[in-house]
C-alpha positions, 0 to 999 in steps of 0.5 A: 432430125427435128421434131416440131411437137413440144408439150407446153403444159397439161391439156397442151399437147398433140391432142386437145383435153377433150379428145384425151378424156373421151379416148380415156373413157373409150379405153375404160370402157372397153376394158371393163367390158373385157373384164366382165366378159372373160369372168362370166365365161369362165366362172359361171353357168346360167343354170348350174351352181357348184358349191365347194367345201374343203374338210378338214379346216385349215388346209393342210399339206397331206390329203384333204376332202373336197366335198362338191354341191351342184344344183340346178337354177331351182335349187335341185341337185344335180346327179350323174355329173363326171367331175375330174379335177386337176390341183396345181400350185399357183406358182411353177415347179410342183406337179399337178395332181389329178383326180375325179370326184365320186357322187355320194348322193344325188347332186354331191360329190366327193374327192381327195386331193393330196396337196403336196406342199404349203402355199397356194393352190388352185383346183380346176374342176372338169365337169360333164353333166349327163347331157353332154355339156362341159363346164370348168370351175376354178377353186382358189386354195389360199395358204395351205399349211405345212403339216 
């Protein structure tokens, strides 16, 4: 079987140079739109702000305290939320750790997380607001140190 098509240098192929440039621009624009849309849906909420702190620092294998502050768009605490979490290593082989954060004061929640192994961990928060709205947020915990 033979083929009549032959590359004879840059810009000289089955598509003229302008079409290749247009195709590249279109693919890049679509890719960027998908990245922005996926990031927005996964990590942000238009009304809430969720700040976290893990103590003590540096984070080590064993029990660590995760402190969460949940505020609305005006910076007011959001009381009455139910926050469950799932902590897992960023690579396979370790069983996940589950727990619940308890409200210690309005808008301030606290949980104990047991990091069973040194390495990178991910904590996925499952937040249910008093009005029934559900939100998820991911916290990356890089470089948990050995005891």
